[in-house]
VOVEXLUM-191240 format. One record per residue (C-alpha): x, y, z; residue in one letter; residue number from 1. Coordinates in steps of 0.5 Angstrom, whole numbers, plus 500, padded with zeros to 3 digits. Layout:
// VOVEXLUM-191240
+-----+-----+-----+------+--------+
!  c1 !  c2 !  c3 ! baba ! drenfi !
+-----+-----+-----+------+--------+
!   X !   Y !   Z !    a !    NUM !
...
+-----+-----+-----+------+--------+
***
This chain:
// VOVEXLUM-191240
+-----+-----+-----+------+--------+
!  c1 !  c2 !  c3 ! baba ! drenfi !
+-----+-----+-----+------+--------+
! 513 ! 721 ! 967 !    m !      1 !
! 508 ! 716 ! 971 !    h !      2 !
! 504 ! 712 ! 966 !    e !      3 !
! 498 ! 714 ! 970 !    s !      4 !
! 499 ! 721 ! 968 !    t !      5 !
! 501 ! 719 ! 961 !    i !      6 !
! 494 ! 716 ! 960 !    y !      7 !
! 490 ! 722 ! 963 !    k !      8 !
! 493 ! 727 ! 958 !    i !      9 !
! 494 ! 722 ! 952 !    l !     10 !
! 487 ! 723 ! 950 !    p !     11 !
! 487 ! 731 ! 951 !    v !     12 !
! 493 ! 731 ! 946 !    l !     13 !
! 490 ! 726 ! 941 !    l !     14 !
! 484 ! 729 ! 941 !    c !     15 !
! 487 ! 736 ! 940 !    g !     16 !
! 491 ! 733 ! 934 !    l !     17 !
! 485 ! 730 ! 931 !    s !     18 !
! 483 ! 737 ! 929 !    v !     19 !
! 489 ! 739 ! 924 !    p !     20 !
! 490 ! 732 ! 922 !    l !     21 !
! 482 ! 731 ! 919 !    s !     22 !
! 483 ! 738 ! 916 !    m !     23 !
! 489 ! 736 ! 913 !    f !     24 !
! 486 ! 730 ! 910 !    m !     25 !
! 480 ! 734 ! 908 !    w !     26 !
! 485 ! 739 ! 904 !    i !     27 !
! 488 ! 733 ! 901 !    g !     28 !
! 481 ! 730 ! 899 !    n !     29 !
! 479 ! 737 ! 896 !    v !     30 !
! 486 ! 737 ! 892 !    a !     31 !
! 485 ! 730 ! 889 !    y !     32 !
! 478 ! 732 ! 887 !    s !     33 !
! 480 ! 738 ! 883 !    k !     34 !
! 485 ! 734 ! 879 !    i !     35 !
! 481 ! 728 ! 878 !    a !     36 !
! 480 ! 726 ! 871 !    s !     37 !
! 473 ! 724 ! 871 !    d !     38 !
! 471 ! 731 ! 874 !    g !     39 !
! 466 ! 727 ! 879 !    s !     40 !
! 465 ! 731 ! 886 !    n !     41 !
! 468 ! 726 ! 891 !    s !     42 !
! 469 ! 731 ! 897 !    v !     43 !
! 468 ! 728 ! 903 !    i !     44 !
! 466 ! 734 ! 908 !    p !     45 !
! 470 ! 736 ! 914 !    p !     46 !
! 466 ! 734 ! 919 !    t !     47 !
! 466 ! 727 ! 917 !    r !     48 !
! 473 ! 727 ! 917 !    w !     49 !
! 473 ! 730 ! 924 !    l !     50 !
! 469 ! 724 ! 926 !    f !     51 !
! 473 ! 719 ! 923 !    s !     52 !
! 479 ! 721 ! 926 !    v !     53 !
! 477 ! 723 ! 933 !    l !     54 !
! 472 ! 717 ! 934 !    v !     55 !
! 478 ! 712 ! 932 !    p !     56 !
! 483 ! 715 ! 936 !    i !     57 !
! 478 ! 715 ! 943 !    l !     58 !
! 477 ! 708 ! 941 !    l !     59 !
! 485 ! 707 ! 941 !    m !     60 !
! 486 ! 710 ! 947 !    v !     61 !
! 481 ! 706 ! 951 !    y !     62 !
! 484 ! 700 ! 948 !    g !     63 !
! 491 ! 701 ! 950 !    l !     64 !
! 488 ! 703 ! 957 !    k !     65 !
! 484 ! 697 ! 958 !    r !     66 !
! 490 ! 693 ! 955 !    k !     67 !
! 485 ! 690 ! 950 !    g !     68 !
! 491 ! 692 ! 945 !    v !     69 !
! 498 ! 693 ! 945 !    n !     70 !
! 502 ! 699 ! 942 !    k !     71 !
! 502 ! 696 ! 935 !    s !     72 !
! 495 ! 693 ! 935 !    g !     73 !
! 493 ! 700 ! 937 !    a !     74 !
! 496 ! 703 ! 931 !    a !     75 !
! 494 ! 698 ! 926 !    f !     76 !
! 487 ! 699 ! 929 !    g !     77 !
! 487 ! 706 ! 928 !    l !     78 !
! 488 ! 706 ! 921 !    l !     79 !
! 483 ! 701 ! 920 !    c !     80 !
! 478 ! 704 ! 924 !    a !     81 !
! 479 ! 711 ! 920 !    i !     82 !
! 478 ! 707 ! 913 !    i !     83 !
! 472 ! 704 ! 916 !    l !     84 !
! 469 ! 710 ! 918 !    s !     85 !
! 470 ! 714 ! 912 !    i !     86 !
! 467 ! 709 ! 908 !    a !     87 !
! 461 ! 708 ! 912 !    s !     88 !
! 459 ! 709 ! 920 !    h !     89 !
! 456 ! 702 ! 920 !    a !     90 !
! 462 ! 699 ! 918 !    f !     91 !
! 466 ! 703 ! 924 !    l !     92 !
! 460 ! 701 ! 929 !    a !     93 !
! 461 ! 693 ! 927 !    c !     94 !
! 468 ! 694 ! 929 !    l !     95 !
! 467 ! 698 ! 935 !    a !     96 !
! 462 ! 692 ! 937 !    a !     97 !
! 467 ! 687 ! 935 !    f !     98 !
! 472 ! 690 ! 939 !    f !     99 !
! 468 ! 691 ! 946 !    f !    100 !
! 464 ! 685 ! 946 !    s !    101 !
! 470 ! 680 ! 944 !    s !    102 !
! 475 ! 684 ! 949 !    s !    103 !
! 470 ! 682 ! 955 !    r !    104 !
! 469 ! 675 ! 952 !    a !    105 !
! 477 ! 674 ! 953 !    t !    106 !
! 477 ! 677 ! 960 !    k !    107 !
! 471 ! 672 ! 962 !    f !    108 !
! 473 ! 667 ! 967 !    r !    109 !
! 480 ! 668 ! 965 !    g !    110 !
! 483 ! 664 ! 971 !    h !    111 !
! 480 ! 658 ! 968 !    r !    112 !
! 483 ! 659 ! 961 !    k !    113 !
! 490 ! 660 ! 964 !    r !    114 !
! 489 ! 653 ! 966 !    k !    115 !
! 489 ! 650 ! 959 !    f !    116 !
! 491 ! 655 ! 954 !    e !    117 !
! 499 ! 656 ! 954 !    e !    118 !
! 499 ! 663 ! 950 !    d !    119 !
! 494 ! 666 ! 955 !    f !    120 !
! 494 ! 673 ! 956 !    k !    121 !
! 490 ! 677 ! 961 !    e !    122 !
! 485 ! 682 ! 957 !    g !    123 !
! 487 ! 679 ! 950 !    g !    124 !
! 493 ! 684 ! 948 !    q !    125 !
! 491 ! 684 ! 941 !    r !    126 !
! 498 ! 686 ! 937 !    n !    127 !
! 498 ! 688 ! 930 !    w !    128 !
! 498 ! 681 ! 927 !    a !    129 !
! 491 ! 680 ! 930 !    q !    130 !
! 488 ! 686 ! 928 !    v !    131 !
! 490 ! 685 ! 921 !    i !    132 !
! 487 ! 678 ! 921 !    c !    133 !
! 481 ! 680 ! 924 !    n !    134 !
! 480 ! 687 ! 921 !    a !    135 !
! 484 ! 686 ! 915 !    g !    136 !
! 479 ! 683 ! 910 !    m !    137 !
! 473 ! 688 ! 912 !    a !    138 !
! 478 ! 694 ! 911 !    t !    139 !
! 480 ! 692 ! 904 !    q !    140 !
! 472 ! 691 ! 903 !    l !    141 !
! 471 ! 698 ! 906 !    a !    142 !
! 476 ! 701 ! 901 !    l !    143 !
! 473 ! 698 ! 895 !    l !    144 !
! 466 ! 701 ! 898 !    y !    145 !
! 469 ! 708 ! 898 !    l !    146 !
! 473 ! 707 ! 891 !    l !    147 !
! 467 ! 704 ! 888 !    d !    148 !
! 461 ! 707 ! 891 !    c !    149 !
! 463 ! 713 ! 895 !    g !    150 !
! 462 ! 715 ! 902 !    y !    151 !
! 456 ! 714 ! 906 !    g !    152 !
! 451 ! 710 ! 909 !    e !    153 !
! 446 ! 706 ! 905 !    r !    154 !
! 441 ! 701 ! 906 !    p !    155 !
! 441 ! 694 ! 903 !    i !    156 !
! 438 ! 693 ! 897 !    d !    157 !
! 441 ! 688 ! 892 !    f !    158 !
! 436 ! 691 ! 886 !    v !    159 !
! 437 ! 698 ! 886 !    n !    160 !
! 444 ! 698 ! 890 !    l !    161 !
! 447 ! 692 ! 888 !    y !    162 !
! 455 ! 694 ! 889 !    r !    163 !
! 454 ! 697 ! 896 !    s !    164 !
! 449 ! 692 ! 898 !    s !    165 !
! 454 ! 686 ! 896 !    w !    166 !
! 460 ! 690 ! 900 !    l !    167 !
! 456 ! 692 ! 906 !    g !    168 !
! 454 ! 685 ! 907 !    v !    169 !
! 461 ! 683 ! 906 !    a !    170 !
! 464 ! 687 ! 911 !    v !    171 !
! 458 ! 686 ! 916 !    m !    172 !
! 459 ! 678 ! 915 !    g !    173 !
! 467 ! 679 ! 916 !    s !    174 !
! 466 ! 682 ! 923 !    f !    175 !
! 460 ! 677 ! 925 !    a !    176 !
! 465 ! 672 ! 923 !    c !    177 !
! 471 ! 674 ! 928 !    c !    178 !
! 466 ! 676 ! 933 !    n !    179 !
! 462 ! 669 ! 933 !    g !    180 !
! 469 ! 665 ! 933 !    d !    181 !
! 471 ! 669 ! 939 !    t !    182 !
! 465 ! 668 ! 943 !    w !    183 !
! 465 ! 661 ! 941 !    a !    184 !
! 473 ! 660 ! 943 !    s !    185 !
! 473 ! 665 ! 949 !    e !    186 !
! 466 ! 663 ! 952 !    l !    187 !
! 464 ! 656 ! 949 !    g !    188 !
! 471 ! 653 ! 953 !    t !    189 !
! 469 ! 656 ! 960 !    v !    190 !
! 461 ! 655 ! 960 !    i !    191 !
! 458 ! 648 ! 961 !    g !    192 !
! 461 ! 642 ! 964 !    s !    193 !
! 462 ! 637 ! 958 !    g !    194 !
! 468 ! 636 ! 954 !    d !    195 !
! 467 ! 639 ! 946 !    p !    196 !
! 468 ! 634 ! 940 !    f !    197 !
! 472 ! 635 ! 934 !    l !    198 !
! 468 ! 637 ! 928 !    i !    199 !
! 472 ! 632 ! 923 !    t !    200 !
! 470 ! 626 ! 927 !    n !    201 !
! 466 ! 628 ! 933 !    r !    202 !
! 471 ! 625 ! 938 !    k !    203 !
! 471 ! 628 ! 945 !    r !    204 !
! 478 ! 632 ! 946 !    v !    205 !
! 480 ! 637 ! 951 !    p !    206 !
! 478 ! 644 ! 952 !    r !    207 !
! 482 ! 649 ! 948 !    g !    208 !
! 483 ! 644 ! 942 !    t !    209 !
! 483 ! 647 ! 935 !    n !    210 !
! 477 ! 645 ! 931 !    g !    211 !
! 473 ! 643 ! 937 !    a !    212 !
! 466 ! 645 ! 938 !    i !    213 !
! 460 ! 644 ! 943 !    s !    214 !
! 453 ! 646 ! 943 !    f !    215 !
! 454 ! 652 ! 947 !    v !    216 !
! 460 ! 654 ! 943 !    g !    217 !
! 455 ! 654 ! 936 !    l !    218 !
! 450 ! 658 ! 940 !    l !    219 !
! 454 ! 663 ! 942 !    v !    220 !
! 458 ! 664 ! 936 !    s !    221 !
! 451 ! 665 ! 933 !    f !    222 !
! 449 ! 670 ! 938 !    l !    223 !
! 456 ! 674 ! 937 !    g !    224 !
! 454 ! 674 ! 930 !    g !    225 !
! 447 ! 677 ! 931 !    t !    226 !
! 450 ! 682 ! 935 !    l !    227 !
! 454 ! 685 ! 929 !    i !    228 !
! 448 ! 684 ! 925 !    g !    229 !
! 444 ! 688 ! 930 !    l !    230 !
! 449 ! 694 ! 930 !    v !    231 !
! 449 ! 694 ! 923 !    y !    232 !
! 442 ! 695 ! 922 !    f !    233 !
! 441 ! 700 ! 928 !    l !    234 !
! 446 ! 704 ! 925 !    t !    235 !
! 443 ! 704 ! 918 !    v !    236 !
! 436 ! 705 ! 921 !    r !    237 !
! 438 ! 712 ! 924 !    y !    238 !
! 443 ! 714 ! 919 !    t !    239 !
! 440 ! 713 ! 912 !    v !    240 !
! 435 ! 719 ! 910 !    e !    241 !
! 428 ! 717 ! 912 !    a !    242 !
! 425 ! 717 ! 905 !    t !    243 !
! 431 ! 713 ! 902 !    v !    244 !
! 430 ! 708 ! 908 !    y !    245 !
! 422 ! 708 ! 907 !    k !    246 !
! 423 ! 706 ! 900 !    n !    247 !
! 428 ! 700 ! 901 !    s !    248 !
! 427 ! 693 ! 903 !    p !    249 !
! 426 ! 691 ! 910 !    n !    250 !
! 433 ! 692 ! 913 !    q !    251 !
! 432 ! 687 ! 920 !    w !    252 !
! 434 ! 681 ! 916 !    p !    253 !
! 441 ! 684 ! 917 !    l !    254 !
! 440 ! 681 ! 924 !    i !    255 !
! 439 ! 674 ! 922 !    v !    256 !
! 444 ! 674 ! 917 !    f !    257 !
! 449 ! 677 ! 922 !    g !    258 !
! 448 ! 671 ! 926 !    g !    259 !
! 449 ! 666 ! 920 !    l !    260 !
! 455 ! 669 ! 919 !    a !    261 !
! 458 ! 668 ! 926 !    g !    262 !
! 456 ! 661 ! 926 !    l !    263 !
! 459 ! 660 ! 919 !    l !    264 !
! 465 ! 663 ! 921 !    g !    265 !
! 466 ! 659 ! 927 !    s !    266 !
! 465 ! 653 ! 923 !    l !    267 !
! 470 ! 655 ! 918 !    v !    268 !
! 475 ! 656 ! 923 !    d !    269 !
! 474 ! 650 ! 927 !    s !    270 !
! 474 ! 646 ! 920 !    l !    271 !
! 481 ! 649 ! 919 !    l !    272 !
! 483 ! 649 ! 926 !    g !    273 !
! 482 ! 641 ! 926 !    a !    274 !
! 485 ! 639 ! 920 !    t !    275 !
! 491 ! 645 ! 918 !    l !    276 !
! 493 ! 647 ! 925 !    q !    277 !
! 496 ! 643 ! 930 !    y !    278 !
! 494 ! 641 ! 937 !    s !    279 !
! 497 ! 637 ! 942 !    g !    280 !
! 497 ! 637 ! 950 !    q !    281 !
! 503 ! 637 ! 954 !    n !    282 !
! 505 ! 634 ! 961 !    e !    283 !
! 502 ! 640 ! 964 !    r !    284 !
! 495 ! 639 ! 961 !    g !    285 !
! 496 ! 645 ! 957 !    m !    286 !
! 494 ! 645 ! 949 !    i !    287 !
! 500 ! 647 ! 945 !    v !    288 !
! 500 ! 649 ! 937 !    e !    289 !
! 507 ! 646 ! 936 !    r !    290 !
! 510 ! 639 ! 937 !    p !    291 !
! 515 ! 637 ! 942 !    g !    292 !
! 518 ! 633 ! 947 !    k !    293 !
! 512 ! 630 ! 952 !    n !    294 !
! 507 ! 633 ! 947 !    v !    295 !
! 501 ! 628 ! 946 !    r !    296 !
! 498 ! 630 ! 939 !    h !    297 !
! 491 ! 631 ! 939 !    i !    298 !
! 489 ! 633 ! 932 !    s !    299 !
! 491 ! 637 ! 925 !    g !    300 !
! 498 ! 638 ! 922 !    v !    301 !
! 502 ! 644 ! 923 !    r !    302 !
! 501 ! 648 ! 917 !    i !    303 !
! 497 ! 654 ! 919 !    l !    304 !
! 497 ! 658 ! 926 !    d !    305 !
! 491 ! 661 ! 929 !    n !    306 !
! 492 ! 668 ! 926 !    h !    307 !
! 492 ! 665 ! 919 !    s !    308 !
! 486 ! 661 ! 921 !    v !    309 !
! 482 ! 667 ! 923 !    n !    310 !
! 484 ! 671 ! 916 !    l !    311 !
! 482 ! 665 ! 912 !    i !    312 !
! 475 ! 665 ! 916 !    s !    313 !
! 474 ! 672 ! 915 !    t !    314 !
! 475 ! 672 ! 907 !    i !    315 !
! 471 ! 666 ! 906 !    v !    316 !
! 465 ! 669 ! 910 !    t !    317 !
! 466 ! 675 ! 907 !    g !    318 !
! 465 ! 673 ! 900 !    i !    319 !
! 460 ! 668 ! 901 !    v !    320 !
! 455 ! 672 ! 906 !    m !    321 !
! 453 ! 677 ! 900 !    p !    322 !
! 451 ! 671 ! 896 !    s !    323 !
! 447 ! 668 ! 901 !    i !    324 !
! 443 ! 674 ! 903 !    a !    325 !
! 442 ! 676 ! 896 !    m !    326 !
! 438 ! 669 ! 895 !    n !    327 !
! 435 ! 669 ! 901 !    l !    328 !
! 433 ! 676 ! 903 !    w !    329 !
! 426 ! 676 ! 899 !    s !    330 !
! 424 ! 671 ! 904 !    m !    331 !
! 423 ! 676 ! 909 !    f !    332 !
+-----+-----+-----+------+--------+
***
């Protein structure tokens, strides 16, 4: 069967599969709630199961069709998206915003990136490792949210809803870190004319060097995080019950803290990249991440790779941002 024909019928087949799959999950959820020792009512409505299966499947098909992910990336991304959506639709909205915007950023001026990136891939083509390193921390936090607070969208209120607020800001911060860093590396390297400088010693280095920063890169990292904060804010604004939302603190600071998380995540990523990630330049002028013949060392040592740096950055940002938000929220 021709590949184009497969992509035409695949959405229909998967959408049809989403109904029995969501019903199976709902039945399992009902059975578990009956035998739960605490006797709590933790049954998730079947409509939420259906939404949380159907929408991630559509995102997966879109990602495969647009070559934003490969098959392994789509499979792991689907699992992460289902967990995130079941916990809170605001989490899924952050994942979708990160996926769409970062994919567009990766494709932006790809012909220029090909000149200095040895491992450049058209469209990004994220695999399972990249999905885990970018969305793994947020997915674990979403599982904690689901187990500790239950499912559902809640406003950020560190006084009355401390645990759900802490975990919610952590998930948002993790995605804002990923988006901010991706925008900085994908847009900052092809916008502007000057070479960036290394974050550790401010020495000018070639574009694409791990740990290199620029004013444009820092700005777009803040904007990338701001997008995630805006999406989280809008989802909370229109999904939380009106009376609950009205009696909650201002939620718009989520936009500001999203931007701060994007900037913080980019800086952490750059610091790790400049010190614990190898950067060199081969005879063709391309940036490589491993030493070799005719490779000129620029910075760092070969301890971490790009996946490890991304994962550590999301962990650090996800843990730090709730404390920052909790201490500064009263200022707004």
